[in-house]
N, C-alpha and C positions, 0 to 999 in steps of 0.2 A: 108316750110319745114325746113329752117335754124333755125327758132324759135323753132321748135319741137326738133331738135337735140340739141339745146342749153339747153332746159329743161332736156333732158336725161343726158347731160354732168353734169349739176348742181346736179341732183339727185344722180348720181354716186359718185361725189366728196363728198357730204354730207354723203353718206352711209359709207364712208371709215373712218369716224371719230371714235376715240376710246371712249368707255364709261368711263373707269376708268384707272388710272395710266398714266404714261408718255410714249407715244408711241415712239418706236425707241431708247429708252435708257434703261440702266440697273442699278440697285442699288446694284448689286452683290448678290442679293437674301436676303438681310437683311430687316427685317421689322422694323417698328417704333411703339413705345408704348408697353404696356404690357396688355395681354388679361385678366389678373387676375382682372382688374378693370372694365371689361365690364359687365354692368348690364342693363336689360331692361324688360319690361312687355308687352306681346302681348295679354294676356287673356282678358283685358278690352278694347281692341282697336276695333273700328268700321272701321277706315280707317287710312292709312298712307300717309303722305304728305312730299314732299321735298321742303325746303325753297329755294326760288330764292334770294340768298344772295345779289346779285348786285342790283336787283330792289328794294328790301326792304331797303337796306342801302341808296340807292339814295333817297328814300322817308323819310329818317331820322327817321326810326323806330328803337326802342331799340331792337326789336326782330330779327335784321338782321342775327345774328349768335347766337348760344347757346353754353354754355360751354361744352355741351355734343353732339355737332355735328349739322347737318343740317336736321335731320329727326324729324317730329312731328307726334303725333298720335291723332286722334279724338276718345275720349272715349265714352262709352255707355251713359254717363251722359251729353254729349255735350261739354266736356272740351277739350281744345287743350293743350297738354303737350309734353315735350321732350320724344322721344321714348327711348333713352338711358338715364338712371339716373346716370350712372357712366361710365367713359371712353369716350374719345373724338373721335367720329366716323363721318367722313365726307363722304357722299355717292355721287357718280356720277349719278347713276340710280339704280332703284330697281324694282323687279317684285314680285307681290303677286300671288302665285300659287293657283289654285282652292281648294287645300286641306288645305290652311291656312299657308303653309310654305312661308317664305319671303326670297328672295335672294337679297343680297346687292352687288353691284359693287362699290368698294371703290375708292375714289379719290386718296388716298395714302394707302400703305399697313399697316396692323397691324400685330402684332405677335400673332399667335395662336399656343399654344403648342410648342413654340420655333421656329416656321417656319413662313416665310413671307407669307402673305395672301392678295389677292386683291379681292377674291370672297368668300363672307361669307354667310352661310346658317343659318337662324334663325328658330328653330323648336318649341320653346315654351319659357315660361318665363325663361330668363337667360340660355337658352339652344341653343348652336350654334356650328358650325363646319366649318372649311375651306375646300372648295371643291378642291382646287388646290394650290400647294406650289411654283410653279415656273412661274407664269404669272406676267407680268408687266402691262397688261391691258386686259380688256374684251371688245370686239367689240360691239358697238350698231349700230342700223340700223334705218333710218327714212323712208325707203320704206315699204309700206304695204306688209304683216302684220308681218314682221320679228321681233319677240320678241328676245331679246338677250339671254334669257334662254328658252329652249324648251324641251318637254318631249315626250317619246313614250308611248305606252300602258302599259309598265311594270314599268313606273315611272323613267326610266333612264334619267339623265340630260344631255342636249347637249348645247354647247356654242362654240363661236369662240373667240380667243384672240391672243395676242402677247406674246410669251414666253420671258424669260430673255435674250435669245440670238437673239432677234429681229426677230424671225420667226413666221409667221402667222400659227396658229394651229386651228384645230377643234377637240373638245374632247367630249367623252361620259363618264359620271361617273355612274357606276353600282349602282342601287338603293339599292341593298342588301349588296354588298361587299365593295363599295367605290372605286373599281378599276378604274383607269383612262386609257382610250384607245384613242390614236391618230387616226384620221380618214382620213385626207387628207395629201398630200405630201407638201413639203416646197416651191413649185414653183408656187403657185396660190394665188390669192386674191379673197376672197368671197364677193359678193355684197348682196346676199340674200340667205337664206336657210329656208327649211321647213321640219320638222320632222313629219312623219306620225305615226299613232297608231301602225302599224306593224313594225316600225323601219326603213323603207325606208326613205332615206334623199334625198331631191331635193335641188340643189344649182346652183346658177348662179354666174359667176365671170370672171376672166381673168387669162390666163397663162402668168406669168410675163416675161418669157424669149422671148415670141413671140408676146406679146400684143394682143393675140387672145381671144375674148370673147366667153364664152360657157354657155350652160345650160345642166346639167347632173343630173343623179340620182345614188345614191349609195345604193346597196342592203345590206341586213343584213349579207350576206356571204362575204361582202367586195368587190364584183365585181362592176364595174363602167360602166355606159352606157351614151354616149353622145347623147343628144336629139336634140341639135341645136348648130351650130357654127356661131358666128357673132351676130349682133344685140344687143339689151340691154333690159333686163327684168325690168319692173317697178312695177309689182305686181305678187304675187305667193300665191295661196291659195287652200284649199280643197273645194269641192262643195258637195251638198247632194247626188249626184249620185255616190260618191266614187272615182271620178277622180280628178286629180290636174288640175287647170286652171292657166295659166301664161299669164300676159299682157306683150306684147313685141312690141318694136318699132325699126325698122331698117332692119328687114328681113321678118317677116310675118305680121306685122302691125295689131295689134288687140289683142284679147284674144283667146288663143288657148287651146284646150282641150287635156290633156295628158292621154292616156289610158295605159293599161298594155303593149300593143305592140308598143307604141310610140305616136307621135303627130298625132291627127286626121287631115285629109287633109282639112276639112272645119272649118273655124274659128267659135268660139262661138259668138264672136263679132268682126267686123273688115271690111277689104276690100278684094276684089279679088286681087291677085298678079300675076305678070308675071316675072319669073326669079328673084324673091325676091324683086321686085319693085311694088309700088302701080299701079294698072291698072286703066284706066279711067272708073271705074264701080262705081255704087252707093254703099254707105256704107250699110252693111247688118248685120242682126242678124239671126243666124241659117239659113243661106242661104235664106235671105229675108222673112222668116216667119213673122218677124215683122220689118218693116223699121223704125228704131228709129231716123234716121237723114235725112228724106226726106226734100226737099227744103223749105216746109212751116213751119217746126218745128226746123230746124237746127239753126237758129239765137238764139233761146232760150237755146240751149244746145251745143254751139260752142266748148267749151273745151272738153266735153265728145266725141263729134263727131270727132274733130281734132286728138285726141289721141286714136281713136278706142276703147273707153271705157276702156282703159287699166290702166290709172293712178288713183289709189284708195287711199283714206286717212283713211277711217273707214268702219266698216261693222257690220252686225248682222244677225245671222241665227236664225229664230224663231223655236219654238217647232214643228210646222207643216211643217218644212223644206222649208220655203221661205227664200230667201237670199237677203239682202239689203246692198247697199254700197253708200258711197259718192264718186262720180267719177268726174274727172276734177281737176282743180287747182285754188286756189285763189277765186276771184269773180266769176269765171266760174264754180265752183264746184256745183253739183246738186245731189239730192238723187234719186237713181234708184233701182228698183227691178231687181236683176240679175238672179233670179231663182224662179220658173221654166220658166218664160218668162222674157224678157228684156223690161222694160218700165219705164218712169219717174214716180215718186210718187207725187201726188197732195197734197202739204202741203203749209201752209202759211209761212214756213221758206224758204225764197227764196234763201238764201245763207247759207247752213248748214256748221257748223264748226266741231261739234262733234256729233256722233250718238252712242247710246248704246241701248241694248235690255232690254225689260221688258216683258218677255213672248212673246205673240203674238203682243205686241205693241213695238213701237220705241219711245225713248226719243230723241228729236232733239234740239240741241242748234244752234243758229246762228242769222240771221237778216232777217227782212222782206224786201219788196221792197223799203221801205223808210229808210232802215238801222236802224230800231229800234230793240232793243235786244229782242230775242224770246227764250223761252224754252217751248216745247210742248210735249205732249204724243199723239202719232199717233196710232190709232187702225188699224192694217193691215187687220183685218177681215171685219170691217165695213167702212173702208176708212173715218174715222172721227178723229178729234183731240181735245184735251183739252189744254188750256193755263195754264201753271203751275206757271208762274211768277205773275199773277194777277195784272199787271200794274206796278210791281217793275221794274225799269230800271237798270238791272244788266247784264253786259256782262259776260257770263259764259265761263270760261276757261277749267275747268275739272269737271266731275261729275261721280258718281257711283250710281247704283241703287240696292237695296236689294229686290229681289223678295219675300223673306220670310216676310218682314215687310212692303214693299211698300214705304220705305223711299228713297228719293233721296238726296244725300249729294253732295254739289258743292262748288267751289270757283270761285270768279270772281270780277269784278270791279263794285262797286255801284256808279252810276253817280251822285246821289244827293249830295254826299260829297267827291267824287273822292277817295274813300277808298276801299282797297281790303278786301273782306269779305269771311267768311266760313258760309254756311247756310245749312238748311235742308228743304225739302218739303215732307209732309206726304200725299202721293197720296191715302191713304186709309181713310183719315180724312179731307176731304174738301180741300185738297192741301194747308194746312196751311204752311206758309213760316216762318221760324225762323232763324234769324242771330245769330250765336253762337260765332263768334270771328271776329276781324277785325284788320287791320294794318300790316299783313304780307303777302307778295306775294309768291305764290307757283309755282314751275315748274311742279309738278305732284301730282296727288291724285289717290290712288287705294283703293278700298273697300276690306276688309278682309271678305271672305265668311264664 
């Protein structure tokens, strides 16, 4: 139990880290640089990548930093180029929205139309705007699945940051008018948040004055409902039944279903509890409809079972509304179907690290039981898989898949020469693997749809 609480404490500390800017300080609202020199092209970009400057410099590569910042783009012709052709832009993190809009959380502010900017929106070639003029940082989250930038069904933008007076804020930017609205008060710290299509916001965090943890939802009329007090959320997501599911450890122990009228008394995954403490009952799923952690299988899924299936690192929802996740942590992580039933997925990737969707298939990166690098495409309908690496020993760090073209773009470490590479795999043409660039290490890669 102490180990599990240590895991929760570590997750909470990591989730508080800022994405961009200097947390807790203020530069008086002044920006640096001049926006007149910012130029870039998105029209020919297939994917955007952020350079890991420290790792690349340590490898003595000349591409450690660029004169125009730390973002690169992969073009339709397979070339890797600076995203910005003019103006020095260093990005802490970025998000590529489904409509092709790119949101940049900057490491240091730039001046946009005379105002300081830490959150920049790119809408087209050389077309950009600042979403907020008085933030010193935008908050990032490592807990699943909290993206730093989220949207409701009307396209309104939601994010959490630290204002120039060192106050944590949650804001919504109207997609039509650009009007900025503050959503939370100044006395809380948010650990996770989830914005739904209808505009309802779910968030977990802590009341600073009392050190009390909470799980709440905020309705579109501004009213607030407390769903749970105490404990700690480690995952928060929508499921195909239209309800929100929250993985929690400390009060309810497992994955709880949140309906319109509150939390369902029966855990979707978890343990029976007595007065908020685990009872000496067997682990159950949907009231023991499927016992995922009985004594004969538990050793193979110890991390999943020990955390009540609540700790999640990646997911995919297929077009036929099946839901898959990587649950557990580190070497104990495993791939599970979460919906409509809960059960482990039988794949040769024994330790999955990254999972993405390709229609009704899953693309899974990780290692087999011998710790050899794997990248496979798993057909969820036929329970079969295809090896995509074809014997190439490459440790995959990030990848994106285009359903329109069948192309998989990835970056990773090639063991044959200990070199970081960017490559592509054509899943519609014999899974041909092509290495397009090498020598630069990347922290992130996102496909532009």
